[in-house]
C-alpha positions, 0 to 999 in steps of 0.5 A: 868207639867209632871205627875210622873206616866207618867215616868217609870224607866227601865233597859237599853236595847240594843234597847235604844242605839241610843236614849241614844246617842242622849239624851247624845248629847242633854243633854251635848250639850256644852261639845260635841260642844267644842270638835268637829264641827259636827251636833248633829245627826252626834255626836250621830252617832259617839258616837254610833259607838264608843260604838258599840263593848263595852262589858257590865260590871258586875260592872255597871248599866244603867237605862233609864227614859221613857215617853210613851216608849220614852227615856227622861233620863238616868243614869249610875253608876259604882263601882270598878272592880278589873278585869277592865282595866284603858282604857275608855270603849268607846275605841274599839280595832276594827280597821276596825270599826275605819277606817269606823268612820274615813272615815265618820266623819274625823280622827280629830273629832274621835280622839278628841271625844275619847280623851275627853271621856277618860279625863271624865272617872273616876275609882271608889275606894273601897266602892265607887259607881260613877255616870258616867253620868246623863242626862235628855232631855232638853225639860224635865228638871225641871220635877223631872226626874233627882231626880227620876233617882238619887233616883233609884241609891241611893236605888240600892247602899244602897242595896249593903253592899260592897258600902257605898257612891255615888259620882259624878263630876260636873262642878262648874258653873253648878249651877242648877245641883249642887242645885239638888244634894244638895237637894238629900243630896250630899255634895261637898268633893273637888273642883279642877282645871283641865287644860285638862278639861278646854282646852277640855270642857271650864270647868276649875273647877269641884266639886267632890260630895259625898252622904254618905249612911246608914251603913249596919248592917254587916258593920265593925268599919273600914268601918265607916270611909268612 
């Protein structure tokens, strides 16, 4: 059993990039392999390549959980940015970089991963903060790390008066994750069938879950409807 004091929560740094990509491939192994037929290390390298020219957003935060300096968990949240475009943040406009990725990993693999990431992308609405991803290394699950990361997100969002709820999507058959979210006071708002996600990830039904946050003293009556 991992002692809680061995896990530290820190802001994501550039040097964590490669470790985070490997972690995401490990945590979402089934989803990645339903899209492309590459080895885990190659998928992580491809993901790293797609993220290479990603510009940091002022309307997002990412943190990592570390054990003895090693990344074992990560969480990314984002909220409405009126200046942001609707494109997925994973898609870069650097054609030379894409040419290298096509050569290294194959045109079809690169395009399929980009399409899959695009259809997982969600644009938060006003006063909503969205969990873009929450991942814990498979060897470190059931240790409370996911709850630690979510607790950080709840505290962060609750300190910002322009946001009053934390939301996420989760596959309906991911019972373990749903149970954890419900323990953290998330409730299922909607359950939807997604044909495209069924085709891409073999996951047909998805829950949209919400955790309502305490209203701030400055909140208006109109804000209380959220």
